[in-house]
C-alpha positions as CSV (number, residue, x, y, z in Angstrom):
1,M,-23.3,-3.7,-38.3
2,A,-21.1,-2.8,-35.4
3,N,-23.0,-5.2,-33.1
4,T,-22.5,-8.0,-35.6
5,R,-18.8,-7.4,-35.7
6,F,-18.6,-7.3,-31.9
7,S,-20.5,-10.6,-31.6
8,V,-18.3,-12.3,-34.2
9,S,-15.1,-11.1,-32.5
10,T,-16.5,-12.2,-29.1
11,R,-17.3,-15.7,-30.4
12,R,-13.7,-15.8,-31.8
13,L,-12.2,-14.7,-28.5
14,V,-14.1,-16.9,-26.0
15,P,-12.8,-20.2,-27.4
16,R,-9.3,-18.8,-27.0
17,L,-9.8,-18.2,-23.3
18,A,-8.7,-21.1,-21.2
19,Y,-8.8,-22.0,-17.5
20,H,-5.3,-20.7,-16.9
21,H,-6.3,-17.3,-18.3
22,V,-8.7,-16.8,-15.4
23,L,-5.9,-17.7,-13.0
24,M,-3.6,-15.2,-14.7
25,F,-6.3,-12.5,-14.3
26,G,-6.5,-13.4,-10.5
27,H,-2.7,-13.0,-10.2
28,A,-2.9,-9.6,-12.0
29,V,-5.7,-8.4,-9.7
30,A,-3.8,-9.4,-6.6
31,I,-0.6,-7.7,-7.9
32,V,-2.5,-4.5,-8.5
33,L,-4.2,-4.5,-5.1
34,I,-0.9,-5.0,-3.2
35,S,0.8,-2.4,-5.4
36,I,-1.8,0.1,-4.4
37,V,-1.3,-0.8,-0.7
38,L,2.4,-0.2,-1.0
39,S,2.0,3.2,-2.8
40,G,-0.4,4.6,-0.1
41,C,0.4,8.1,1.2
42,S,2.9,8.6,-1.6
43,S,1.1,11.4,-3.3
44,Y,-1.1,14.4,-2.5
45,S,-4.3,13.2,-4.2
46,S,-6.2,10.0,-3.8
47,M,-3.4,8.0,-2.2
48,T,-3.9,9.9,1.0
49,N,-6.9,7.6,1.6
50,I,-4.7,4.5,1.4
51,Y,-2.9,4.4,4.7
52,I,-2.0,1.9,7.5
53,L,-2.5,4.1,10.6
54,G,-3.8,7.5,11.2
55,L,-3.0,9.8,14.2
56,S,-4.7,13.1,15.1
57,Y,-5.2,15.4,18.0
58,T,-8.5,15.3,19.8
59,N,-10.1,17.8,22.2
60,S,-12.3,15.3,23.9
61,T,-11.4,14.0,27.4
62,P,-12.3,10.4,28.4
63,S,-14.8,10.3,31.3
64,N,-13.7,6.8,32.6
65,L,-10.3,8.0,34.1
66,N,-9.4,7.9,37.7
67,A,-8.0,10.9,39.5
68,I,-4.3,10.3,38.6
69,T,-4.9,9.6,35.0
70,Q,-7.4,12.5,34.8
71,N,-4.7,14.9,36.0
72,L,-2.2,13.4,33.5
73,S,-4.8,13.8,30.7
74,E,-5.4,17.4,31.6
75,T,-1.7,18.1,31.8
76,L,-1.1,16.7,28.3
77,N,-4.2,18.6,27.1
78,G,-2.8,21.8,28.3
79,F,0.6,21.1,26.8
80,K,-1.2,20.2,23.5
81,G,-3.1,23.5,23.5
82,S,-5.1,24.1,20.3
83,A,-3.0,22.0,18.0
84,H,-4.9,20.5,15.2
85,L,-2.8,18.0,13.2
86,E,-3.6,14.8,11.3
87,V,-0.9,12.3,10.3
88,R,-1.4,9.2,8.0
89,I,1.3,6.6,7.6
90,G,2.0,4.4,4.6
91,Y,4.7,1.9,3.8
92,F,6.9,4.4,2.0
93,G,5.4,7.7,2.8
94,M,3.6,9.9,5.3
95,C,0.9,12.5,4.8
96,V,0.3,15.4,7.2
97,R,-2.6,17.8,7.2
98,Q,-2.9,20.9,9.5
99,R,-6.4,22.1,10.4
100,G,-7.9,20.0,7.6
101,I,-6.7,22.2,4.8
102,V,-4.0,20.6,2.5
103,W,-2.2,17.3,2.7
104,L,1.6,17.4,2.7
105,C,3.1,14.0,1.7
106,S,6.7,12.9,1.7
107,S,9.0,10.1,2.7
108,D,11.2,12.5,4.5
109,T,10.0,12.7,8.1
110,E,12.4,15.4,9.2
111,G,11.4,17.6,6.3
112,L,7.7,17.2,7.2
113,A,8.4,18.0,10.8
114,Q,10.3,21.1,9.8
115,Q,7.5,22.3,7.6
116,I,4.9,21.8,10.3
117,G,7.0,23.1,13.1
118,S,7.2,21.8,16.7
119,E,4.7,24.4,18.0
120,N,2.0,22.8,15.8
121,D,2.9,19.2,16.9
122,P,3.6,19.5,20.7
123,L,3.1,15.7,21.3
124,D,5.3,14.8,18.3
125,L,2.7,12.9,16.3
126,I,5.1,13.0,13.3
127,G,7.9,11.4,15.3
128,T,5.5,8.7,16.6
129,A,4.3,8.0,13.1
130,S,7.9,7.8,11.9
131,K,8.8,5.3,14.6
132,F,5.8,3.1,13.7
133,K,6.7,3.2,10.0
134,S,10.4,2.2,10.6
135,D,9.9,-0.3,13.5
136,V,6.6,-2.0,12.7
137,L,5.9,-1.8,9.0
138,F,7.8,-4.2,6.7
139,S,7.2,-4.2,3.0
140,G,9.6,-7.0,2.1
141,L,6.9,-9.8,2.3
142,L,4.6,-7.9,0.0
143,F,7.3,-7.3,-2.6
144,M,8.3,-11.0,-2.6
145,A,4.6,-12.0,-3.0
146,I,4.3,-9.6,-6.0
147,V,7.4,-11.1,-7.6
148,L,6.3,-14.6,-7.1
149,A,2.8,-13.9,-8.4
150,F,4.2,-12.2,-11.5
151,V,6.5,-15.0,-12.3
152,S,3.7,-17.5,-11.8
153,M,1.5,-15.5,-14.1
154,V,4.3,-15.4,-16.8
155,L,4.7,-19.1,-16.6
156,M,0.9,-19.6,-16.9
157,A,1.2,-17.6,-20.2
158,T,3.3,-20.5,-21.6
159,F,0.4,-23.0,-21.0
160,P,-0.8,-24.3,-24.3
161,N,-4.4,-23.7,-25.4
162,T,-6.9,-26.0,-27.1
163,R,-5.8,-26.7,-30.7
164,N,-8.0,-27.8,-33.6
165,E,-7.4,-31.0,-35.4
166,R,-9.3,-31.9,-38.6
167,E,-10.8,-35.4,-38.8
168,E,-10.0,-37.2,-42.0
169,H,-13.3,-39.0,-42.4
170,S,-15.6,-36.1,-41.5
171,G,-13.5,-33.1,-42.4
172,S,-14.7,-31.3,-39.2
173,D,-12.4,-29.5,-36.7
174,N,-12.3,-30.9,-33.2
175,G,-10.8,-29.2,-30.2
176,V,-8.0,-31.2,-28.6
177,K,-6.8,-30.2,-25.2
178,T,-3.1,-30.0,-24.7
179,Y,-1.5,-29.9,-21.3
180,P,1.6,-28.0,-20.0
181,S,4.6,-29.9,-18.7
182,R,4.3,-31.2,-15.2
183,P,7.5,-29.4,-13.9
184,V,6.1,-26.0,-15.0
185,T,2.8,-26.6,-13.3
186,Q,4.6,-27.7,-10.1
187,V,6.7,-24.5,-10.2
188,V,3.5,-22.4,-10.7
189,L,1.8,-24.2,-7.8
190,T,4.8,-23.6,-5.5
191,Q,5.1,-19.9,-6.3
192,S,1.4,-19.3,-6.0
193,F,1.3,-21.1,-2.6
194,V,4.4,-19.2,-1.3
195,A,2.9,-15.9,-2.5
196,A,-0.4,-16.7,-0.7
197,V,1.5,-17.5,2.5
198,L,3.5,-14.3,2.3
199,L,0.4,-12.2,1.8
200,L,-1.3,-13.9,4.7
201,T,1.7,-13.2,6.9
202,A,1.9,-9.6,5.7
203,G,-1.8,-9.1,6.2
204,L,-1.7,-10.3,9.8
205,W,1.5,-8.3,10.4
206,Q,-0.1,-5.1,9.1
207,H,-3.5,-5.6,10.8
208,I,-2.1,-6.6,14.2
209,G,0.6,-4.0,14.1
210,S,-1.7,-1.1,13.3
211,V,-4.3,-2.1,15.8
212,G,-1.7,-2.6,18.6
213,A,0.0,0.7,17.8
214,A,-3.3,2.5,17.8
215,A,-4.3,1.2,21.2
216,M,-0.9,2.0,22.7
217,A,-0.9,5.6,21.3
218,E,-4.4,6.3,22.7
219,T,-3.5,4.8,26.1
220,A,-0.1,6.5,26.4
221,N,-1.6,9.9,25.7
222,Y,-4.7,9.5,27.9
223,G,-7.3,10.4,25.3
224,N,-5.5,13.4,23.7
225,I,-4.8,11.5,20.5
226,N,-7.3,9.9,18.2
227,T,-6.3,7.0,16.0
228,S,-7.8,5.4,12.9
229,I,-7.0,2.2,11.1
230,G,-6.7,2.4,7.3
231,T,-9.7,0.2,6.4
232,A,-9.1,0.6,2.6
233,S,-5.5,-0.6,2.9
234,I,-6.5,-3.6,5.1
235,A,-9.3,-4.5,2.8
236,M,-7.0,-4.5,-0.2
237,A,-4.3,-6.5,1.5
238,W,-6.8,-9.2,2.7
239,T,-8.5,-9.2,-0.7
240,G,-5.2,-9.8,-2.4
241,C,-4.5,-12.6,0.0
242,V,-7.9,-14.3,-0.6
243,I,-7.5,-14.0,-4.4
244,E,-4.0,-15.5,-4.3
245,T,-5.2,-18.3,-2.1
246,L,-8.1,-19.1,-4.5
247,V,-5.6,-19.1,-7.4
248,T,-3.5,-21.6,-5.5
249,I,-6.5,-23.9,-4.9
250,F,-7.5,-23.7,-8.6
251,V,-4.0,-24.5,-9.7
252,V,-4.2,-27.6,-7.5
253,I,-7.5,-28.5,-9.2
254,L,-5.9,-28.0,-12.6
255,I,-3.0,-30.3,-11.7
256,L,-5.4,-33.0,-10.4
257,S,-7.4,-32.8,-13.6
258,F,-4.2,-33.4,-15.6
259,I,-3.5,-36.5,-13.5
260,V,-7.0,-37.8,-13.8
261,S,-6.9,-37.3,-17.6
262,D,-3.6,-39.1,-17.9
263,R,-4.9,-42.1,-16.0
264,L,-8.1,-42.2,-18.1
265,G,-6.0,-42.0,-21.2
266,D,-3.9,-44.9,-20.1
267,D,-7.0,-47.0,-19.4
């Protein structure tokens, strides 16, 4: 009986789903992914795995150094001592873990530095991470993309669905497609396109910035610092960009189908 009710409700729901509902779902997925990226390193639990750049001390010494750089590396290694600290940076927060025990997350860099203590961070990883967060990371593009995608999704919700009209001679119901106004579809297309461009720019900015900062940090500290790129954050950012781009393409296809239908109707 329950299966019968489910199948009946499913048959009633499917005809109500239209092309623009799929596009609205794409907008929603992109918004959720970008929101997760922005909230990385803002809590003590799972958000510590969503980060842009990670810095940590390492005890390994590179073997491909010349005499001068080898001496510099050994000097920094002696200054570092037995420090064991890991730092992860997000857009609005930073997480620090000492000796792999417990993550401490906060947006207050000075507070984290005081909790850890300068003796446990001799090469100032927290200061380096704070500099990267303030000078390299920029969340404005992602916020603008979220707003545009949300407004576009709301406008899509105003698109009319297929309505049923009863034929007089046969008495049967026929589905008649109704189209949204052309100005609304143009606004939706513009906002989707701009959101996709903003996500592309932000994705490149985040990716290139984190890779460049990681390379500079390792080079400047002569192998005493190990860096890691937040693959989960990068994957989510690029996935959101791809989804928003696909939504834009499908909106173009939707508008072209309206134009073709109008011309066929005129003929």
